[in-house]
Residue frames as qw, qx, qy, qz and C-alpha x, y, z in Angstrom:
[[0.662, 0.309, -0.601, 0.325, -2.86, 4.63, -25.23],
 [0.722, -0.655, -0.222, 0.000, -2.55, 3.55, -21.61],
 [0.122, 0.804, -0.432, 0.391, 0.07, 5.41, -19.61],
 [0.755, -0.089, -0.575, 0.304, 2.41, 3.35, -17.43],
 [0.423, -0.854, 0.069, -0.294, 2.48, 4.36, -13.80],
 [0.302, 0.450, -0.723, 0.429, 5.53, 4.21, -11.62],
 [0.802, -0.460, -0.154, -0.348, 4.74, 1.75, -8.88],
 [0.056, 0.464, -0.799, 0.380, 6.35, 0.27, -5.79],
 [0.740, -0.266, -0.586, -0.195, 5.41, -2.92, -4.06],
 [0.255, -0.502, 0.592, -0.577, 4.99, -3.19, -0.31],
 [0.649, -0.130, -0.747, -0.066, 4.69, -6.45, 1.52],
 [0.274, -0.393, 0.513, -0.713, 3.15, -6.67, 4.94],
 [0.231, -0.167, -0.953, 0.103, 1.68, -9.32, 7.18],
 [0.476, -0.254, 0.033, -0.841, -1.98, -9.01, 8.08],
 [0.453, -0.060, 0.792, -0.404, -4.13, -11.22, 10.29],
 [0.101, 0.170, 0.925, 0.324, -6.03, -14.02, 8.54],
 [0.137, 0.669, 0.661, -0.309, -9.34, -12.44, 9.54],
 [0.104, 0.720, -0.086, -0.681, -8.42, -9.17, 7.83],
 [0.015, -0.262, 0.770, 0.581, -7.33, -10.99, 4.67],
 [0.143, 0.374, 0.915, 0.057, -10.58, -12.95, 4.62],
 [0.165, 0.764, 0.403, -0.477, -12.59, -9.72, 4.81],
 [0.077, 0.620, -0.399, -0.671, -10.54, -8.16, 2.02],
 [0.110, -0.052, 0.919, 0.375, -10.90, -11.34, -0.03],
 [0.198, 0.559, 0.793, -0.144, -14.69, -11.34, 0.37],
 [0.169, 0.803, 0.152, -0.551, -15.09, -7.67, -0.51],
 [0.011, -0.490, 0.619, 0.614, -12.75, -8.02, -3.47],
 [0.183, 0.163, 0.940, 0.235, -14.69, -11.04, -4.76],
 [0.229, 0.705, 0.590, -0.320, -17.97, -9.10, -4.55],
 [0.173, 0.834, -0.106, -0.513, -16.38, -6.41, -6.71],
 [0.878, 0.463, 0.084, 0.090, -14.78, -8.87, -9.11],
 [0.181, 0.860, -0.441, 0.180, -11.27, -7.93, -8.03],
 [0.747, 0.080, -0.554, 0.358, -8.22, -9.74, -6.73],
 [0.580, -0.731, -0.272, 0.234, -7.49, -9.21, -3.02],
 [0.565, -0.214, 0.079, 0.793, -4.19, -7.53, -3.90],
 [0.122, 0.442, 0.377, 0.805, -5.93, -5.08, -6.23],
 [0.406, -0.776, -0.406, -0.259, -8.58, -4.29, -3.63],
 [0.657, -0.559, -0.161, 0.479, -5.89, -3.83, -0.96],
 [0.435, 0.077, 0.201, 0.874, -4.04, -1.49, -3.29],
 [0.106, -0.641, -0.404, -0.644, -7.21, 0.58, -3.74],
 [0.571, -0.742, -0.337, 0.094, -7.66, 0.76, 0.04],
 [0.612, -0.379, -0.001, 0.694, -4.11, 2.05, 0.50],
 [0.274, 0.313, 0.338, 0.844, -4.42, 4.48, -2.40],
 [0.274, -0.760, -0.413, -0.420, -7.62, 5.95, -0.97],
 [0.638, -0.665, -0.228, 0.313, -6.09, 6.20, 2.50],
 [0.553, -0.200, 0.124, 0.799, -2.98, 7.96, 1.20],
 [0.151, 0.414, 0.415, 0.796, -4.85, 10.25, -1.21],
 [0.342, -0.729, -0.391, -0.445, -7.74, 11.31, 1.04],
 [0.208, 0.326, -0.577, 0.719, -5.69, 11.39, 4.25],
 [0.687, -0.456, -0.149, -0.546, -8.60, 9.94, 6.21],
 [0.239, -0.456, 0.777, -0.363, -7.76, 8.44, 9.62],
 [0.732, 0.009, -0.596, -0.329, -8.31, 4.69, 9.50],
 [0.589, -0.111, -0.720, 0.350, -6.99, 3.53, 12.84],
 [0.451, -0.810, -0.370, 0.058, -8.04, 4.59, 16.34],
 [0.563, -0.423, 0.010, 0.710, -4.58, 6.10, 16.86],
 [0.250, 0.229, 0.387, 0.858, -4.85, 8.17, 13.68],
 [0.224, -0.728, -0.515, -0.393, -8.35, 9.32, 14.65],
 [0.541, -0.733, -0.264, 0.318, -7.23, 10.37, 18.14],
 [0.494, -0.218, 0.164, 0.826, -4.20, 12.19, 16.75],
 [0.101, 0.465, 0.477, 0.739, -6.40, 14.02, 14.22],
 [0.366, -0.810, -0.439, -0.130, -8.72, 15.13, 17.05],
 [0.579, -0.597, -0.097, 0.547, -5.80, 16.38, 19.15],
 [0.395, 0.024, 0.310, 0.864, -4.29, 18.28, 16.23],
 [0.064, -0.646, -0.509, -0.566, -7.66, 19.87, 15.47],
 [0.476, -0.799, -0.335, 0.149, -8.01, 20.98, 19.11],
 [0.555, -0.376, 0.075, 0.738, -4.53, 22.51, 18.99],
 [0.240, 0.332, 0.428, 0.806, -5.44, 24.47, 15.87],
 [0.245, -0.753, -0.473, -0.387, -8.53, 25.92, 17.57],
 [0.574, -0.642, -0.282, 0.423, -6.73, 26.91, 20.81],
 [0.133, 0.973, -0.130, 0.133, -5.40, 30.45, 21.13],
 [0.654, 0.406, -0.465, 0.438, -1.63, 30.49, 21.32],
 [0.673, -0.735, -0.086, 0.009, -0.43, 30.00, 24.89],
 [0.758, 0.214, -0.152, 0.598, 3.23, 30.52, 24.02],
 [0.059, 0.655, -0.133, 0.741, 3.12, 34.15, 25.22],
 [0.685, -0.629, 0.020, -0.367, 1.58, 33.13, 28.53],
 [0.947, -0.183, -0.083, 0.249, 4.19, 30.44, 29.11],
 [0.594, 0.360, -0.138, 0.706, 7.13, 32.67, 28.20],
 [0.201, -0.729, 0.076, -0.650, 5.78, 35.46, 30.42],
 [0.826, -0.541, -0.003, -0.157, 5.72, 33.05, 33.37],
 [0.897, -0.020, -0.051, 0.439, 9.32, 32.02, 32.76],
 [0.365, 0.654, -0.073, 0.659, 10.60, 35.59, 32.62],
 [0.571, -0.813, -0.052, -0.102, 10.85, 35.84, 36.40],
 [0.433, 0.613, -0.504, 0.427, 14.29, 36.95, 37.51],
 [0.626, -0.203, -0.627, 0.416, 16.01, 35.91, 40.72],
 [0.076, 0.128, -0.270, 0.951, 15.67, 39.50, 41.97],
 [0.524, -0.294, -0.235, -0.764, 11.87, 39.18, 41.90],
 [0.731, -0.243, -0.637, -0.030, 11.87, 36.12, 44.16]]
């Protein structure tokens, strides 16, 4: 027996060129463009893979931050200068 999934619909505007590409790929796979688009979004959300240049750049920056040693101690040490020391 097939289980019903809870689903939500999103509507968004995409450029004609993007729709045409989705339409072509969907047709090659024997799917409707809406079904193919849904699969694209599902994969993006599930795998958390950056798809846009902004997402890719943000992922790189976050990865760099993870690899850096914490500089919080250095910054707080520099701010701990009292007026008597000046």
